[in-house]
C-alpha positions as CSV (number, residue, x, y, z in Angstrom):
1,M,-16.6,21.5,-18.2
2,K,-20.1,20.1,-18.3
3,S,-20.3,20.7,-22.0
4,L,-16.9,19.0,-22.6
5,A,-18.2,15.9,-20.7
6,G,-21.2,15.9,-23.0
7,M,-19.0,16.2,-26.1
8,A,-16.8,13.4,-24.9
9,A,-19.8,11.1,-24.3
10,F,-21.2,12.0,-27.8
11,V,-17.9,11.5,-29.6
12,H,-17.2,8.2,-28.0
13,A,-20.7,6.9,-28.5
14,V,-20.5,7.8,-32.2
15,E,-17.1,6.2,-32.7
16,Q,-18.0,3.1,-30.7
17,R,-21.5,2.9,-32.0
18,S,-22.5,1.9,-28.5
19,Y,-23.4,3.6,-25.2
20,V,-22.0,0.6,-23.3
21,A,-18.6,0.8,-25.1
22,A,-18.5,4.6,-24.7
23,G,-19.2,4.3,-21.0
24,R,-16.5,1.7,-20.6
25,L,-14.0,4.1,-22.2
26,L,-15.2,7.0,-20.0
27,G,-15.5,5.0,-16.8
28,I,-19.2,5.7,-16.5
29,S,-22.4,3.7,-17.0
30,S,-24.2,3.5,-20.4
31,S,-27.2,5.3,-18.9
32,A,-25.0,8.2,-17.9
33,V,-23.7,8.4,-21.4
34,A,-27.2,8.5,-22.8
35,K,-28.2,11.2,-20.3
36,S,-25.2,13.3,-21.2
37,I,-26.1,13.2,-24.9
38,S,-29.7,13.9,-24.2
39,R,-28.8,17.0,-22.1
40,L,-26.4,18.1,-24.9
41,E,-29.3,17.8,-27.5
42,D,-31.6,19.7,-25.2
43,D,-29.0,22.5,-24.8
44,L,-28.4,22.7,-28.5
45,G,-32.1,22.3,-29.5
46,V,-31.3,19.7,-32.2
47,R,-31.3,16.0,-32.6
48,L,-27.8,14.6,-33.0
49,L,-28.3,10.8,-33.1
50,Q,-30.9,8.6,-34.9
51,R,-31.6,5.8,-32.4
52,S,-33.6,2.6,-33.1
53,S,-33.2,-1.0,-32.1
54,R,-31.3,-1.7,-35.4
55,Q,-29.7,1.6,-36.2
56,F,-27.3,4.0,-34.5
57,G,-26.4,6.8,-36.8
58,L,-25.9,10.6,-37.0
59,T,-28.3,13.2,-38.2
60,E,-27.1,15.8,-40.6
61,E,-26.6,18.2,-37.7
62,G,-25.0,15.5,-35.7
63,Q,-22.4,14.8,-38.4
64,S,-21.3,18.4,-38.5
65,F,-21.3,18.7,-34.7
66,Y,-19.3,15.5,-34.4
67,E,-16.5,16.7,-36.6
68,R,-16.2,19.9,-34.6
69,C,-16.4,18.1,-31.2
70,R,-13.6,15.7,-32.3
71,R,-11.3,18.6,-33.2
72,I,-12.1,20.4,-29.9
73,L,-11.4,17.3,-27.8
74,D,-8.2,16.6,-29.8
75,D,-7.0,20.1,-29.0
76,V,-7.8,19.7,-25.3
77,R,-5.9,16.4,-25.2
78,D,-3.0,18.1,-27.0
79,A,-3.0,21.0,-24.5
80,E,-3.0,18.6,-21.5
81,A,-0.3,16.5,-23.1
82,A,1.9,19.6,-23.7
83,L,1.7,20.5,-20.0
84,H,2.4,16.9,-19.0
85,D,5.3,16.5,-21.3
86,A,6.8,19.9,-20.9
87,R,9.7,18.6,-18.7
88,E,10.4,15.5,-20.7
89,V,13.3,15.4,-23.1
90,P,12.2,14.3,-26.7
91,R,14.0,11.1,-27.5
92,G,13.6,7.8,-29.5
93,R,12.9,6.8,-33.0
94,L,10.5,9.1,-34.9
95,R,8.9,7.7,-38.1
96,V,8.0,10.5,-40.5
97,S,6.4,10.1,-44.0
98,V,6.9,12.9,-46.6
99,P,6.2,13.1,-50.3
100,H,9.5,12.9,-52.1
101,L,9.8,16.5,-53.5
102,V,8.3,18.1,-50.5
103,G,10.9,16.4,-48.4
104,T,13.9,17.1,-50.6
105,T,13.0,20.6,-51.6
106,L,11.3,22.1,-48.5
107,L,12.1,20.0,-45.5
108,L,15.7,18.7,-45.9
109,P,17.3,22.1,-46.3
110,R,16.0,23.0,-42.8
111,L,16.3,19.7,-41.1
112,G,19.8,20.5,-39.6
113,E,18.2,22.9,-37.2
114,F,16.0,20.1,-35.8
115,V,18.8,17.5,-35.6
116,A,21.0,20.0,-33.7
117,A,18.2,21.0,-31.3
118,Y,17.1,17.4,-30.5
119,P,20.1,15.1,-30.7
120,E,18.3,12.2,-28.8
121,V,15.6,11.9,-31.5
122,E,16.4,9.3,-34.2
123,L,14.7,10.3,-37.4
124,D,13.3,7.6,-39.7
125,L,12.4,9.8,-42.7
126,R,10.5,8.0,-45.5
127,L,10.4,9.9,-48.8
128,D,7.6,8.3,-50.7
129,D,5.0,9.5,-53.2
130,A,2.7,6.5,-52.4
131,L,-0.2,7.2,-50.0
132,V,1.0,5.7,-46.7
133,D,-1.6,4.3,-44.2
134,I,-0.3,6.3,-41.2
135,V,-2.2,4.3,-38.7
136,G,-1.7,0.8,-40.2
137,D,2.0,1.4,-41.1
138,D,2.8,2.7,-37.6
139,V,3.9,6.2,-38.9
140,D,4.2,8.8,-36.1
141,L,3.7,11.9,-38.3
142,A,3.4,12.7,-42.0
143,I,3.2,15.6,-44.4
144,R,0.4,15.2,-46.9
145,T,-0.7,17.1,-50.0
146,G,-4.3,17.7,-51.1
147,E,-7.5,17.4,-49.2
148,L,-7.7,15.0,-46.2
149,D,-10.9,13.0,-45.4
150,D,-9.6,10.4,-43.0
151,S,-11.4,10.8,-39.6
152,R,-8.6,8.8,-37.9
153,L,-6.1,11.6,-38.4
154,V,-5.5,15.0,-36.9
155,A,-4.4,17.6,-39.5
156,R,-2.8,21.0,-39.2
157,R,-2.8,22.9,-42.4
158,L,0.6,24.4,-43.4
159,V,0.2,26.3,-46.6
160,E,-2.0,26.5,-49.7
161,Q,-0.3,24.9,-52.8
162,H,0.3,26.9,-55.9
163,F,1.3,25.5,-59.2
164,V,3.0,26.6,-62.4
165,V,2.8,25.3,-66.0
166,C,6.3,25.3,-67.3
167,A,9.0,23.9,-69.5
168,T,12.5,24.7,-70.5
169,R,13.2,27.7,-72.8
170,E,14.8,25.2,-75.2
171,Y,11.5,23.2,-75.4
172,F,9.4,26.3,-76.1
173,E,11.9,27.5,-78.7
174,R,11.3,24.2,-80.6
175,H,7.5,23.9,-80.0
176,G,6.3,27.5,-79.4
177,S,4.4,28.8,-76.3
178,P,0.7,28.0,-75.7
179,L,-1.5,31.0,-75.3
180,H,-4.5,29.0,-73.9
181,P,-4.8,25.7,-72.1
182,R,-6.4,24.1,-75.2
183,D,-3.2,24.9,-77.1
184,L,-1.6,22.2,-75.1
185,S,-3.2,19.6,-77.3
186,A,-0.3,20.2,-79.7
187,H,2.4,19.9,-77.0
188,E,4.3,17.1,-75.2
189,C,2.7,16.9,-71.8
190,L,4.3,15.3,-68.8
191,H,2.1,14.0,-66.0
192,F,2.4,12.6,-62.5
193,R,0.5,9.3,-61.8
194,F,-0.4,8.6,-58.2
195,P,1.3,5.3,-57.3
196,S,-1.5,4.4,-54.9
197,T,-4.4,4.8,-57.3
198,G,-2.9,4.8,-60.8
199,R,-4.8,8.1,-61.6
200,L,-3.2,11.1,-63.3
201,Q,-2.9,14.2,-61.1
202,P,-5.1,16.9,-62.6
203,W,-3.4,20.1,-63.7
204,A,-4.3,23.1,-61.6
205,F,-6.3,25.0,-64.2
206,R,-9.3,27.1,-63.2
207,R,-12.3,24.8,-62.7
208,E,-14.5,26.8,-65.1
209,L,-12.3,25.7,-68.0
210,G,-13.9,22.3,-67.6
211,D,-12.3,18.9,-68.3
212,L,-9.3,19.6,-70.6
213,R,-8.1,16.6,-72.5
214,L,-4.3,16.9,-72.4
215,P,-2.0,14.6,-74.2
216,T,-0.2,12.1,-72.0
217,T,3.3,12.0,-73.6
218,I,4.9,10.5,-70.5
219,A,3.3,9.6,-67.1
220,F,5.7,9.3,-64.1
221,D,4.8,7.5,-60.9
222,N,7.7,9.3,-59.1
223,S,7.7,13.0,-58.5
224,D,11.4,13.2,-59.1
225,G,10.9,11.7,-62.6
226,I,8.6,14.4,-63.8
227,R,11.1,17.0,-62.5
228,L,13.9,15.4,-64.4
229,G,11.6,15.1,-67.5
230,V,11.1,18.8,-67.6
231,A,14.8,19.5,-67.0
232,N,15.7,17.3,-70.0
233,H,13.4,19.3,-72.3
234,L,10.9,16.4,-72.7
235,G,7.8,18.6,-72.4
236,V,5.4,20.8,-70.4
237,A,4.3,20.0,-66.9
238,C,2.3,21.4,-64.1
239,L,4.7,21.6,-61.1
240,P,4.4,22.9,-57.6
241,V,6.0,26.3,-57.4
242,Y,8.6,25.1,-54.9
243,V,9.7,22.4,-57.4
244,A,9.9,24.8,-60.3
245,R,11.8,27.4,-58.3
246,E,14.4,24.8,-57.3
247,L,14.7,23.5,-60.9
248,T,15.6,27.0,-62.2
249,K,18.9,26.7,-60.3
250,T,20.0,24.2,-62.9
251,V,18.0,24.9,-66.1
252,P,16.3,28.0,-67.5
253,L,12.5,27.6,-67.3
254,R,9.6,29.6,-68.7
255,A,6.2,29.7,-67.0
256,V,3.1,29.9,-69.3
257,L,-0.6,30.2,-68.9
258,T,-0.3,31.7,-65.4
259,E,-3.6,33.6,-65.7
260,F,-5.4,30.2,-66.1
261,V,-3.9,28.5,-63.1
262,E,-5.4,28.5,-59.6
263,P,-4.3,27.2,-56.1
264,R,-5.1,23.5,-55.7
265,G,-5.2,21.8,-52.3
266,S,-2.7,22.4,-49.5
267,L,0.1,20.9,-47.5
268,S,-0.7,19.6,-44.0
269,V,1.1,17.9,-41.2
270,V,-1.0,15.0,-39.8
271,W,-0.8,12.3,-37.1
272,P,-3.2,9.6,-35.8
273,S,-6.0,11.0,-33.6
274,N,-6.0,8.0,-31.3
275,R,-2.5,8.6,-30.1
276,Q,-1.4,11.0,-27.4
277,L,1.4,13.2,-28.8
278,S,4.8,12.2,-27.4
279,P,7.4,14.9,-26.8
280,K,9.3,13.8,-30.0
281,V,6.2,14.0,-32.2
282,R,5.2,17.3,-30.7
283,V,8.5,19.1,-31.2
284,F,8.8,17.8,-34.8
285,A,5.2,18.9,-35.6
286,D,6.0,22.4,-34.1
287,F,9.3,22.5,-36.1
288,V,7.4,21.7,-39.4
289,I,4.7,24.2,-38.7
290,R,7.2,26.9,-37.8
291,S,9.4,26.1,-40.9
292,F,6.5,26.4,-43.3
293,D,5.3,29.7,-41.7
294,E,8.8,31.1,-42.4
295,G,9.0,29.5,-45.8
296,T,5.6,30.5,-47.2
297,P,7.1,32.4,-50.2
298,L,8.5,29.1,-51.4
299,V,5.1,27.9,-52.3
300,G,3.3,31.1,-53.3
301,R,2.1,32.3,-56.6
302,I,4.5,32.9,-59.4
303,G,4.4,35.0,-62.6
304,S,6.0,34.3,-66.0
305,A,8.5,37.0,-65.5
306,S,10.1,35.1,-62.6
307,F,11.3,32.4,-65.0
308,S,12.2,34.5,-68.1
């Protein structure tokens, strides 16, 4: 427990940039905070903080150690909260943010199970491709795609994302099939544009292929738009496998260039690190994690034969 106390003093001092403020949060004096961190540095044999009259910063070792300590303390708080909340019934409004196609394709088909199990939870489900500020917009929990670098959030990785370059068979009958990514220069290419940044989402080609300049025939700022663009034979797109699989139920697709495509990013469930998990958030997070464990094949790799 002594090491946990030192970690807590270190993490709070870093986040508050003050021994005094850290001590106030922990209910101890600023000198006790300083001594705890010094003992921690002595035990580790490294310097964690750069201290001066004008600067309070992390060393390189301190930055790495801080990230690990924060995760450990979050896990400890989660474990304590789980024991404390074990007898409470999950209830109340739960605000959840999910990218549009992740929600409609992967989450909604399983949501009936959660609603039946927790009838006192009122779900406020926001299907939006824009990057929501989870802390600022008062969202309880979100599913995010890609890499996460917001230190205010706790993330639990769900699955690795796989993609497929595809179009309808009708489109390829008119335009021919590309044999190499550079052949896409002669094709109609459909792109997703991130609403929050205006940037085009890169296609998931192997990184050693370099920066491929693909035509931008149409750019959609809505993930459902690009799905419908493919369905209406407008061009080739790089879609998450779960979207392409769902689309094959209504229109014949063909996957191409599968040997040039690699996994890109992941899906994660995230929530603010500064909030103790309430029973309603905890049970929904557990439900999402369990659902994606069971549904991993939905997002896995796919071969061209699967769409032929």
